[in-house]
C-alpha positions, -999 to 999 in steps of 0.1 A, spaced: 22 248 34 13 218 13 -22 204 15 -17 168 25 -53 157 18 -51 171 -18 -17 155 -24 -30 122 -10 -60 123 -33 -38 131 -63 -15 101 -56 -44 78 -49 -61 88 -82 -29 77 -100 -27 44 -81 -64 38 -87 -60 44 -125 -32 17 -125 -55 -6 -106 -83 1 -132 -59 -6 -160 -46 -38 -145 -82 -49 -140 -88 -43 -177 -59 -66 -184 -65 -93 -158 -99 -87 -142 -101 -92 -104 -79 -122 -106 -63 -111 -73 -94 -124 -55 -77 -158 -57 -48 -147 -35 -48 -156 1 -40 -127 25 -5 -143 31 2 -142 -6 -8 -105 -7 17 -99 22 44 -116 1 36 -95 -30 41 -64 -9 73 -79 5 86 -84 -30 79 -48 -39 94 -33 -7 126 -54 -10 130 -43 -46 126 -7 -35 152 -12 -8 176 -29 -32 173 0 -56 177 26 -29 210 9 -19 224 0 -53 210 30 -72 206 11 -104 180 -11 -120 185 -40 -144 148 -41 -155 143 -4 -162 116 4 -137 124 25 -107 111 26 -72 79 48 -78 59 21 -96 68 -2 -68 54 23 -42 22 25 -63 20 -13 -63 23 -14 -25 -7 10 -23 -28 -12 -46 -17 -46 -30 -25 -31 4 -60 -23 -7 -63 -58 -21 -51 -72 12 -77 -52 31 -104 -66 8 -91 -101 11 -90 -99 49 -126 -87 50 -141 -109 22 -118 -139 23 -101 -153 -8 -120 -171 -35 -111 -201 -57 -124 -181 -87 -132 -146 -96 -163 -138 -77 -167 -100 -81 -172 -77 -110 -147 -49 -119 -173 -24 -107 -176 -41 -74 -139 -43 -71 -136 -5 -77 -163 1 -51 -144 -19 -26 -111 -1 -36 -128 33 -29 -143 21 4 -111 8 18 -91 37 6 -115 61 23 -110 43 56 -72 43 50 -72 81 43 -93 87 75 -66 69 94 -39 89 78 -57 121 86 -61 112 123 -25 101 127 -13 131 107 -30 154 132 -16 135 161 19 134 148 20 168 133 29 157 98 62 142 110 64 121 78 74 153 59 106 154 78 114 117 72 135 102 43 118 80 17 143 53 27 128 54 62 93 47 47 108 17 30 123 4 62 90 10 81 70 -9 55 95 -38 57 92 -37 95 54 -38 92 56 -67 67 77 -87 93 50 -79 119 22 -90 96 40 -123 89 43 -129 126 7 -121 131 -2 -145 102 18 -172 119 -4 -166 149 -36 -169 128 -43 -132 131 -42 -132 169 -23 -105 188 -20 -97 225 -16 -60 225 -7 -50 190 -26 -38 159 -38 -65 136 -30 -72 100 -55 -46 86 -39 -17 105 -5 -27 93 -17 -29 57 -32 6 61 0 20 75 20 5 46 -4 21 22 -1 55 39 38 54 39 38 44 2 15 74 -5 38 97 16 68 84 -6 48 92 -37 39 127 -25 76 134 -18 85 122 -53 58 145 -68 71 174 -48 106 168 -61 93 166 -96 75 199 -92 108 217 -81 
């Protein structure tokens, strides 16, 4: 049986490395994004994944896997922005951004572990295209919650939806890694 926690950590290490490299190029410029803009960035990535899943071809050469990695990273940025608010200028160092990345990823992994226990690793029996559809559904929910200024009556908030999107993207990347290993 596969070790989900180990696989999760391997995928996250790869996503974090991309986050670090992007920060070397741009710094924490994403601090300027309002949470709604982060949501839209994730939407762009998820829609591209769905288009590639349906069409099977790409015109720009990148496949779906870098897009799932981007969803992981934008999801973490979204959690940070929800907690800290956006800024009109870069207001944190790269080191602080990485500390925040690690903190929010640890909380997201804990959620995954708890849900994984309750659901008996059901994600392993799902198709990657279902992860895409669930992410797109969660994005619609987030957009509705954002229209209501973050208020919900009985539903999870924006942060929980971001965490679920991150976890489904990680699951897709784990499945991809398993296929590569065969």
